[in-house]
DSSP file (Angstrom, degrees, kcal/mol; ACC not computed):
  #  RESIDUE AA STRUCTURE BP1 BP2  ACC     N-H-->O    O-->H-N    N-H-->O    O-->H-N    TCO  KAPPA ALPHA  PHI   PSI    X-CA   Y-CA   Z-CA
    1    1 A X              0   0    0      0, 0.0     2,-0.1     0, 0.0     0, 0.0   0.000 360.0 360.0 360.0 127.0   22.2   23.1  -24.1
    2    2 A X     >  -     0   0    0      1,-0.1     4,-1.8     4,-0.0     5,-0.1  -0.312 360.0-100.6 -83.9 173.7   19.4   24.2  -26.6
    3    3 A X  H  > S+     0   0    0      1,-0.2     4,-1.5     2,-0.2     5,-0.1   0.806 118.2  54.7 -59.4 -37.7   15.7   24.3  -25.9
    4    4 A X  H  > S+     0   0    0      2,-0.2     4,-1.8     1,-0.2    -1,-0.2   0.879 109.2  48.3 -69.2 -37.9   14.8   21.1  -27.7
    5    5 A X  H  > S+     0   0    0      1,-0.2     4,-2.0     2,-0.2    -2,-0.2   0.876 107.8  54.6 -73.8 -30.2   17.3   19.2  -25.7
    6    6 A X  H  X S+     0   0    0     -4,-1.8     4,-1.5     2,-0.2    -1,-0.2   0.857 107.2  50.3 -60.2 -41.9   16.1   20.6  -22.6
    7    7 A X  H  < S+     0   0    0     -4,-1.5     4,-0.4     2,-0.2    -1,-0.2   0.808 107.9  53.1 -67.8 -32.4   12.6   19.4  -23.3
    8    8 A X  H >< S+     0   0    0     -4,-1.8     3,-0.9     1,-0.2    -2,-0.2   0.882 108.2  51.9 -72.1 -38.6   13.8   15.9  -24.1
    9    9 A X  H >< S+     0   0    0     -4,-2.0     3,-1.6     1,-0.2    -2,-0.2   0.887 104.7  56.9 -63.4 -36.1   15.6   15.8  -20.6
   10   10 A X  T 3< S+     0   0    0     -4,-1.5    -1,-0.2     1,-0.3    -2,-0.2   0.604  99.4  58.4 -71.2 -10.7   12.5   16.8  -18.9
   11   11 A X  T <  S+     0   0    0     -3,-0.9    12,-0.5    -4,-0.4    -1,-0.3   0.178  79.0 117.2-100.6  13.6   10.6   14.0  -20.2
   12   12 A X    <   -     0   0    0     -3,-1.6    29,-2.7    27,-0.1     2,-0.5  -0.506  62.8-125.5 -80.1 154.7   12.8   11.4  -18.8
   13   13 A X  B >   -a   41   0A   0      8,-2.6     3,-2.3    27,-0.2    29,-0.2  -0.867  25.6-109.7-107.6 128.8   11.4    8.9  -16.2
   14   14 A X  T 3  S+     0   0    0     27,-3.5    29,-0.4    -2,-0.5    -1,-0.0  -0.275 102.3   7.4 -51.3 124.6   13.1    8.5  -12.9
   15   15 A X  T 3  S+     0   0    0      1,-0.2    -1,-0.3    27,-0.1     3,-0.1   0.481  96.0 147.2  83.2  -0.3   14.9    5.0  -12.6
   16   16 A X    <   -     0   0    0     -3,-2.3    -1,-0.2     5,-0.2     5,-0.2  -0.309  59.6 -91.4 -72.8 154.0   14.1    4.3  -16.3
   17   17 A X    >   -     0   0    0      3,-0.4     3,-1.2     1,-0.1    -4,-0.1  -0.416  32.6-128.6 -60.2 137.0   16.5    2.2  -18.5
   18   18 A X  T 3  S+     0   0    0      1,-0.3     3,-0.4     2,-0.1    -1,-0.1   0.674 109.0  55.3 -61.2 -22.2   19.0    4.4  -20.2
   19   19 A X  T 3  S+     0   0    0      1,-0.3    -1,-0.3     2,-0.1     2,-0.1   0.721 123.6  24.8 -87.6 -17.1   18.2    2.9  -23.6
   20   20 A X  S <  S+     0   0    0     -3,-1.2    -3,-0.4     1,-0.1    -1,-0.3  -0.601  73.9 153.1-141.0  71.6   14.5    3.7  -23.1
   21   21 A X        +     0   0    0     -3,-0.4    -8,-2.6    -5,-0.2    -5,-0.2   0.557  46.0  89.9 -90.5  -1.9   14.3    6.8  -20.6
   22   22 A X  S    S-     0   0    0    -10,-0.2   -10,-0.1     1,-0.1    -5,-0.1  -0.287  88.8 -77.4 -86.2 177.1   11.0    8.3  -21.8
   23   23 A X        -     0   0    0    -12,-0.5     2,-0.4     1,-0.1    -1,-0.1  -0.382  44.2-136.2 -68.5 148.7    7.4    7.6  -20.7
   24   24 A X    >   -     0   0    0     -3,-0.1     3,-1.4     1,-0.1    -1,-0.1  -0.886  24.7 -98.7-105.2 139.1    5.7    4.4  -21.9
   25   25 A X  T 3  S+     0   0    0     -2,-0.4     3,-0.1     1,-0.2    -1,-0.1  -0.198 107.0  24.0 -53.2 148.2    2.1    4.1  -23.2
   26   26 A X  T 3  S+     0   0    0      1,-0.3    -1,-0.2    19,-0.0     2,-0.2   0.489  97.5 114.9  71.5   4.9   -0.4    2.9  -20.6
   27   27 A X    <   -     0   0    0     -3,-1.4     2,-0.5    18,-0.1    -1,-0.3  -0.588  61.6-130.5-102.0 165.6    1.7    4.0  -17.6
   28   28 A X        +     0   0    0     -2,-0.2    16,-2.6    -3,-0.1    17,-0.6  -0.968  31.0 177.6-115.6 129.9    0.8    6.7  -15.0
   29   29 A X  E     -B   43   0A   0     -2,-0.5     2,-0.3    14,-0.3    14,-0.2  -0.955  19.5-157.3-136.8 152.0    3.3    9.3  -14.2
   30   30 A X  E     -B   42   0A   0     12,-2.4    12,-3.1    -2,-0.3     2,-0.4  -0.904  26.2-120.9-117.5 155.7    3.7   12.4  -12.0
   31   31 A X  E     -Bc  41  82A   0     50,-2.9    52,-2.6    -2,-0.3     2,-0.4  -0.819  20.4-132.6 -95.0 135.0    6.1   15.2  -12.7
   32   32 A X  E     - c   0  83A   0      8,-2.8     7,-3.3    -2,-0.4     2,-0.5  -0.740  22.1-157.8 -87.2 134.9    8.7   16.0  -10.0
   33   33 A X  E     - c   0  84A   0     50,-3.0    52,-2.5    -2,-0.4     5,-0.1  -0.933  49.3  -9.9-117.2 127.0    8.9   19.6   -9.3
   34   34 A X  S    S+     0   0    0     -2,-0.5     3,-0.4    50,-0.2     5,-0.1  -0.003  92.3  63.1  82.0 172.6   11.9   21.3   -7.7
   35   35 A X  S >  S-     0   0    0      1,-0.2     3,-1.4     2,-0.1    -1,-0.2  -0.010 109.2 -39.4  69.1-170.9   15.1   19.7   -6.0
   36   36 A X  T 3  S+     0   0    0      1,-0.3    -1,-0.2    24,-0.0    -2,-0.1   0.712 138.2  47.6 -62.4 -27.3   17.6   17.6   -7.7
   37   37 A X  T >  S+     0   0    0     -3,-0.4     3,-2.1    -4,-0.1    -1,-0.3   0.013  77.4 158.3-105.7  23.8   15.1   15.6   -9.8
   38   38 A X  T <   +     0   0    0     -3,-1.4    -5,-0.2     1,-0.3     3,-0.1  -0.190  66.3  11.6 -50.5 130.6   13.3   18.5  -11.0
   39   39 A X  T 3  S+     0   0    0     -7,-3.3    -1,-0.3     1,-0.3     2,-0.2   0.349  94.0 127.7  80.1  -6.9   11.3   17.8  -14.3
   40   40 A X    <   -     0   0    0     -3,-2.1    -8,-2.8    -8,-0.2     2,-0.3  -0.514  59.2-125.0 -77.4 152.1   11.8   14.0  -14.2
   41   41 A X  E     -aB  13  31A   0    -29,-2.7   -27,-3.5   -10,-0.2     2,-0.5  -0.769  17.1-152.4 -90.5 139.8    8.6   11.8  -14.5
   42   42 A X  E     - B   0  30A   0    -12,-3.1   -12,-2.4    -2,-0.3     2,-0.6  -0.980  15.5-131.5-115.7 129.0    8.0    9.2  -11.6
   43   43 A X  E     + B   0  29A   0     -2,-0.5   -14,-0.3   -29,-0.4   -30,-0.0  -0.708  31.0 170.1 -73.3 116.2    6.0    6.1  -12.7
   44   44 A X    >   +     0   0    0    -16,-2.6     3,-2.4    -2,-0.6   -15,-0.2   0.098  18.8 149.9-111.8  22.8    3.2    5.5  -10.2
   45   45 A X  T 3  S+     0   0    0    -17,-0.6   -18,-0.1     1,-0.3    -2,-0.0  -0.312  74.2  10.3 -55.6 131.7    1.5    2.9  -12.2
   46   46 A X  T 3  S+     0   0    0      1,-0.2     2,-0.3     0, 0.0    -1,-0.3   0.519  90.4 140.7  71.9   7.6   -0.2    0.5   -9.7
   47   47 A X    <   -     0   0    0     -3,-2.4    -1,-0.2     1,-0.1     2,-0.1  -0.563  50.6-123.1 -81.0 145.5    0.3    2.7   -6.6
   48   48 A X     >  -     0   0    0     -2,-0.3     4,-2.5     1,-0.1     5,-0.3  -0.441  26.4-107.0 -78.3 157.4   -2.6    2.8   -4.1
   49   49 A X  H  > S+     0   0    0      1,-0.2     4,-2.6     2,-0.2     5,-0.2   0.897 122.3  53.9 -52.6 -39.6   -4.1    6.1   -3.2
   50   50 A X  H  > S+     0   0    0      2,-0.2     4,-1.8     1,-0.2    -1,-0.2   0.937 108.2  50.3 -60.4 -43.3   -2.4    5.8    0.3
   51   51 A X  H  > S+     0   0    0      1,-0.2     4,-0.8     2,-0.2     3,-0.3   0.957 111.2  47.6 -62.5 -48.0    1.1    5.3   -1.4
   52   52 A X  H >< S+     0   0    0     -4,-2.5     3,-1.4     1,-0.2    23,-0.4   0.950 111.5  49.7 -63.8 -46.4    0.6    8.2   -3.6
   53   53 A X  H 3< S+     0   0    0     -4,-2.6    -1,-0.2    -5,-0.3    -2,-0.2   0.796 104.5  62.5 -60.4 -26.0   -0.6   10.5   -0.6
   54   54 A X  H 3< S-     0   0    0     -4,-1.8    -1,-0.2    -3,-0.3    -2,-0.2   0.742  97.7-147.4 -70.7 -21.7    2.5    9.3    1.3
   55   55 A X    <<  -     0   0    0     -3,-1.4     2,-0.3    -4,-0.8    19,-0.2  -0.261  14.6 -94.3  75.9-175.4    5.1   10.8   -1.1
   56   56 A X  E     -D   73   0A   0     17,-2.8    17,-3.0     2,-0.0     2,-0.5  -0.963   9.0-147.1-139.5 149.8    8.4    9.4   -1.9
   57   57 A X  E     -D   72   0A   0     -2,-0.3     2,-0.4    15,-0.2    15,-0.2  -0.984  31.2-161.5-120.1 119.0   12.2    9.5   -0.9
   58   58 A X  E     -D   71   0A   0     13,-2.5    13,-2.2    -2,-0.5     2,-0.1  -0.816  19.4-118.4-103.5 126.8   14.0    8.8   -4.1
   59   59 A X  E     +D   70   0A   0     -2,-0.4     2,-0.3    11,-0.2    11,-0.2  -0.365  47.0 158.0 -61.1 134.5   17.6    7.8   -4.1
   60   60 A X        -     0   0    0      9,-2.1     9,-0.5     6,-0.3     3,-0.1  -0.966  43.6-153.1-159.2 148.6   19.8   10.3   -6.0
   61   61 A X  S    S+     0   0    0     -2,-0.3     6,-0.2     6,-0.2    -1,-0.1   0.511  92.3  73.7 -90.7 -14.0   23.5   11.3   -6.0
   62   62 A X  S    S+     0   0    0      4,-0.1    -1,-0.1     7,-0.1     5,-0.1   0.565  80.8  88.9 -82.3 -19.3   22.5   14.9   -7.1
   63   63 A X  S >  S-     0   0    0      3,-0.2     3,-1.8    -3,-0.1     6,-0.1   0.022  97.6 -79.7 -82.6-171.2   21.1   16.1   -3.7
   64   64 A X  T 3  S+     0   0    0      1,-0.3    -1,-0.1     6,-0.1    26,-0.1   0.770 127.6  45.3 -56.8 -29.4   22.5   17.7   -0.6
   65   65 A X  T 3  S-     0   0    0      1,-0.2    -1,-0.3    24,-0.2    -3,-0.1   0.339  95.0-149.3-108.7  16.9   24.0   14.5    0.8
   66   66 A X    X   +     0   0    0     -3,-1.8     3,-2.2     2,-0.1    -6,-0.3  -0.155  63.2  20.5  59.5-150.8   25.5   13.1   -2.5
   67   67 A X  T 3  S+     0   0    0      1,-0.3    -6,-0.2    -6,-0.2     3,-0.1  -0.291 132.4  20.4 -61.6 127.5   25.6    9.3   -2.9
   68   68 A X  T 3  S+     0   0    0      1,-0.4    -1,-0.3    -8,-0.1    -7,-0.1   0.246  98.5 123.3  96.3  -8.5   23.2    7.4   -0.7
   69   69 A X    <   -     0   0    0     -3,-2.2    -9,-2.1    -9,-0.5    -1,-0.4  -0.293  48.8-145.7 -74.6 161.2   21.1   10.5   -0.2
   70   70 A X  E     -DE  59  89A   0     19,-3.3    19,-2.1   -11,-0.2     2,-0.5  -0.973   5.1-140.9-127.2 148.5   17.4   10.7   -1.0
   71   71 A X  E     -DE  58  88A   0    -13,-2.2   -13,-2.5    -2,-0.3     2,-0.4  -0.946  22.8-140.5-105.3 132.7   15.2   13.6   -2.3
   72   72 A X  E     -DE  57  87A   0     15,-3.3    14,-2.7    -2,-0.5    15,-0.7  -0.777  20.6-176.9 -98.4 136.8   11.9   13.8   -0.8
   73   73 A X  E     -DE  56  85A   0    -17,-3.0   -17,-2.8    -2,-0.4     2,-0.3  -0.995   6.4-165.2-133.5 136.1    8.7   14.6   -2.8
   74   74 A X  E     - E   0  84A   0     10,-2.8    10,-3.5    -2,-0.4   -21,-0.1  -0.911  34.0 -96.8-118.6 145.9    5.2   15.1   -1.8
   75   75 A X  E     - E   0  83A   0    -23,-0.4     2,-0.4    -2,-0.3     8,-0.2  -0.322  43.2-116.0 -61.6 140.1    1.9   15.2   -3.9
   76   76 A X  E >   - E   0  79A   0      6,-2.4     3,-1.7     3,-0.5     6,-0.2  -0.638  33.6-109.5 -72.1 123.1    0.9   18.7   -4.7
   77   77 A X  T 3  S+     0   0    0     -2,-0.4    -1,-0.1     1,-0.2    -3,-0.0  -0.422 101.2   7.3 -58.5 126.8   -2.5   19.5   -3.0
   78   78 A X  T 3  S+     0   0    0     -2,-0.2     2,-0.3     1,-0.0    -1,-0.2   0.410 117.6  82.0  80.2  -0.4   -5.2   19.9   -5.7
   79   79 A X  E X   - E   0  76A   0     -3,-1.7     3,-1.9     3,-0.2    -3,-0.5  -0.734  50.8-178.8-135.1  94.6   -2.9   18.7   -8.5
   80   80 A X  E 3  S+     0   0A   0     -2,-0.3    -1,-0.1     1,-0.3    -3,-0.1   0.455  77.5  66.4 -76.2   5.5   -2.5   15.0   -8.8
   81   81 A X  E 3  S+     0   0A   0    -51,-0.1   -50,-2.9    -5,-0.1     2,-0.3   0.382  97.7  60.8-101.9   5.4    0.0   15.2  -11.7
   82   82 A X  E <   -c   31   0A   0     -3,-1.9    -6,-2.4   -52,-0.2     2,-0.4  -0.993  54.5-165.3-142.3 142.6    2.8   16.8   -9.7
   83   83 A X  E     -cE  32  75A   0    -52,-2.6   -50,-3.0    -2,-0.3     2,-0.4  -0.976  22.6-143.2-122.3 137.3    5.0   16.0   -6.6
   84   84 A X  E     -cE  33  74A   0    -10,-3.5   -10,-2.8    -2,-0.4     2,-0.3  -0.791  20.5-109.6-102.3 145.5    6.8   18.9   -5.0
   85   85 A X  E     + E   0  73A   0    -52,-2.5   -12,-0.3    -2,-0.4   -50,-0.1  -0.528  30.9 179.6 -66.3 129.3   10.3   18.6   -3.6
   86   86 A X  E     -     0   0A   0    -14,-2.7     2,-0.2     1,-0.5   -13,-0.2   0.274  55.3 -72.8-116.1   2.5   10.3   18.9    0.4
   87   87 A X  E     - E   0  72A   0    -15,-0.7   -15,-3.3     2,-0.0    -1,-0.5  -0.638  49.7 -75.9 127.9 174.8   14.1   18.5    1.0
   88   88 A X  E     - E   0  71A   0    -17,-0.2     2,-0.3    -2,-0.2   -17,-0.2  -0.711  34.2-168.2-108.3 156.4   16.9   16.1    1.0
   89   89 A X  E       E   0  70A   0    -19,-2.1   -19,-3.3    -2,-0.2   -24,-0.2  -0.991 360.0 360.0-145.3 147.4   17.7   13.3    3.6
   90   90 A X              0   0    0     -2,-0.3   -19,-0.1   -21,-0.2    -1,-0.0   0.498 360.0 360.0 -70.1 360.0   20.8   11.2    4.1
């Protein structure tokens, strides 16, 4: 995979339609850092501050527990644009 392809993959949005996998104008995103979803964007448009602060557990087949597992991400202190991977859960 060349560098340009890698850049395109890193701009994909978690859970987005395969025909339109990239970010959309007017939406708010955070970047997922580490773990099985590293580099994907997560659309947090409309989330409350409490919802953002709570972090997320995102369904993925790529984590330690395979199908049905979830990757957990928490907001990075002092960096509102990034969520860090904290582990996988069944």
